[in-house]
C-alpha positions in Angstrom: -23.5 5.1 -23.1 -20.9 7.3 -22.4 -17.9 5.4 -21.0 -16.1 7.3 -17.8 -12.8 9.0 -17.8 -12.2 8.6 -14.3 -8.3 8.2 -13.7 -6.3 7.3 -10.7 -3.5 10.2 -9.8 -0.4 9.9 -7.4 0.1 13.7 -6.2 2.7 14.9 -5.1 2.2 17.9 -2.5 5.3 20.3 -1.7 5.2 22.2 1.3 7.7 25.2 2.5 8.2 25.4 5.8 10.4 27.8 7.5 12.4 27.3 10.7 15.3 29.0 12.5 18.3 26.2 13.6 21.4 27.2 15.0 24.4 25.2 13.3 28.1 25.3 12.7 27.8 24.9 9.2 25.1 25.0 6.1 25.5 21.7 5.7 24.4 20.6 9.5 21.9 23.8 9.5 19.8 21.7 6.6 20.2 18.3 8.1 18.8 19.8 11.6 16.1 21.9 9.7 15.1 18.7 8.0 14.4 17.3 11.8 12.4 20.3 13.0 10.1 20.0 10.0 9.3 16.6 10.1 9.2 16.7 13.7 5.9 19.4 13.3 2.6 17.3 14.2 0.8 19.7 11.1 1.3 21.7 8.3 -0.1 25.4 7.7 -2.6 25.6 4.8 -0.2 28.5 3.6 2.8 26.4 3.6 1.3 24.2 0.6 3.2 25.9 -2.4 2.6 22.9 -5.3 0.4 19.7 -6.7 1.6 17.5 -8.7 -0.9 14.9 -10.4 1.1 12.1 -12.4 -1.9 9.4 -13.6 -1.4 5.8 -12.7 -0.3 2.8 -14.9 -2.8 0.3 -15.4 -0.2 -1.9 -13.4 0.2 0.3 -10.3 -3.5 0.8 -10.3 -3.9 -3.3 -10.1 -1.5 -3.5 -7.2 -3.5 -1.1 -5.1 -6.5 -2.5 -5.8 -5.3 -6.1 -4.9 -3.9 -4.5 -2.0 -7.5 -3.2 -0.9 -9.0 -6.4 -1.5 -6.2 -7.7 0.5 -7.0 -5.6 3.2 -10.7 -6.2 2.9 -10.4 -9.8 3.1 -8.3 -9.8 6.1 -10.8 -7.6 8.0 -13.8 -9.7 7.4 -12.2 -12.6 8.6 -13.0 -10.9 11.9 -16.9 -10.2 10.8 -19.4 -13.0 10.8 -20.2 -15.7 7.9 -23.0 -13.3 6.5 -20.9 -10.1 6.1 -18.7 -12.3 4.2 -21.2 -13.5 2.0 -22.8 -10.1 1.2 -19.2 -8.6 0.5 -18.5 -11.4 -2.2 -21.7 -10.4 -4.3 -20.9 -6.6 -3.1 -24.1 -6.5 -0.8 -21.9 -5.2 2.3 -22.7 -2.2 3.1 -19.6 0.5 3.9 -20.4 1.0 7.3 -20.2 -2.6 8.6 -16.9 -3.0 6.5 -15.3 0.2 8.4 -16.7 -0.6 11.9 -14.9 -3.9 12.0 -11.5 -1.8 10.4 -12.1 0.6 13.4 -12.4 -1.9 15.9 -9.2 -3.8 15.0 -7.6 -0.8 13.9 -8.0 1.3 17.0 -7.6 -1.4 19.5 -3.7 -0.1 20.9 -6.0 3.3 21.8 -8.3 1.4 24.0 -7.1 3.2 26.9 -6.8 6.9 25.9 -10.1 8.5 26.4 -11.6 9.3 23.3 -12.4 13.3 22.9 -16.1 14.3 22.5 -18.4 17.5 21.6 -18.5 19.7 25.0 -21.2 21.4 25.9 -21.3 25.3 27.9 -20.6 23.2 31.5 -17.1 23.3 30.4 -16.6 26.7 30.6 -16.9 28.9 34.4 -19.3 31.8 33.4 -19.1 35.1 34.4 -22.4 34.7 36.2 -24.7 31.7 36.2 -24.9 29.1 33.6 -28.3 29.1 33.7 -28.5 33.0 32.4 -26.2 32.2 29.7 -27.6 29.0 28.3 -30.8 30.3 28.1 -32.2 30.2 24.3 -29.9 27.0 23.7 -26.3 26.2 23.6 -24.1 29.0 23.8 -21.1 27.4 22.8 -19.1 28.8 20.2 -15.7 26.4 18.8 -12.8 27.4 17.0 -9.7 25.2 16.3 -5.9 26.8 17.0 -3.2 24.6 15.3 -0.1 23.9 17.1 -0.8 24.5 21.1 1.4 24.6 23.4 1.5 21.2 25.3 2.2 20.9 29.4 4.0 17.7 31.1 0.6 16.0 31.7 -0.2 16.0 27.7 3.4 15.2 26.4 3.3 11.9 28.4 0.1 11.2 27.3 1.0 12.5 23.3 3.9 9.5 24.0 1.1 7.3 24.7 -0.6 7.8 21.7 2.2 7.7 19.1 3.2 4.4 20.9 0.3 3.3 20.1 0.5 4.6 16.3 3.5 2.4 15.9 1.8 -0.5 17.2 -1.2 0.1 14.3 2.2 0.7 12.0 3.0 -2.9 12.6 -0.6 -4.9 12.6 -0.4 -7.2 9.7 -3.2 -4.9 7.3 -1.0 -1.7 7.8 2.8 -3.6 7.0 2.9 -3.3 3.4 2.0 0.3 4.0 4.6 3.6 4.3 4.6 4.7 8.2 2.9 8.2 6.9 -0.3 6.1 6.3 -0.8 6.4 10.3 -0.8 10.1 11.2 -1.0 12.5 14.1 -2.2 16.1 14.5 -2.4 17.9 17.8 -5.2 20.5 17.8 -6.4 22.9 20.2 -10.2 23.7 20.7 -11.3 26.6 22.4 -15.1 26.9 23.3 -16.1 30.5 23.8 -19.5 31.3 25.6 -20.7 33.7 23.1 -23.1 35.4 26.1 -20.7 36.0 28.6 -17.5 35.6 26.6 -15.6 33.3 28.8 -13.4 30.4 27.4 -11.4 27.3 27.4 -9.1 25.3 25.8 -8.7 21.7 25.2 -6.1 19.8 23.5 -6.7 16.9 21.2 -5.0 14.4 19.1 -6.6 13.8 15.7 -5.3 10.3 14.7 -5.7 9.3 10.7 -5.3 5.6 9.4 -5.3 5.1 5.8 -6.8 1.5 5.1 -8.1 0.1 2.1 -8.3 3.4 0.2 -10.5 4.7 3.3 -9.5 7.2 6.0 -10.5 6.0 9.5 -10.1 9.0 12.1 -10.6 9.0 16.1 -9.6 12.1 17.9 -8.0 11.2 21.4 -8.0 13.9 24.2 -4.1 14.6 25.4 
């Protein structure tokens, strides 16, 4: 039997972000530039220049595996006895485990509205909506990075960032670096393909890396 050669790697990605700042010296400009770059909610594809992959040692991989098992064990304390039994023998469906994790880790966002897929009623059509929807849903959606925020959206973003800080303080997440909880602001533009009228909705995608999985939910700002 051929043995698998799969190896776990640590990948270091280098991104180049150009910003403009006013400063009295080069050192001050570099410091301000770093602050501006770190504040960006989303990195553009063209800004990623290089990735370096380093294979993990056996000790590093065991450490990650131990952390994952500990996180899963802690999560299952919130489940039922049957789930713990099935997990111990490898018979617990992934979806059940992730449901427990999502319900617990996304609790701080409970009062922030989730973003859901919208239909043609979100657009003020040029004529009657009945004329546009004849033949099916006419909406086409595209994404725009780094959209502007109005005052209300800015306030909502800060509520969401505070919720992210609360997730980082959760006992399951304390051993992990803070960047394991991330927010990306996204503009969703919906355009009616029949009358060409469009609308924009601003969302914030929250990613939580937990037990080797990526848990994501999007909220409306």
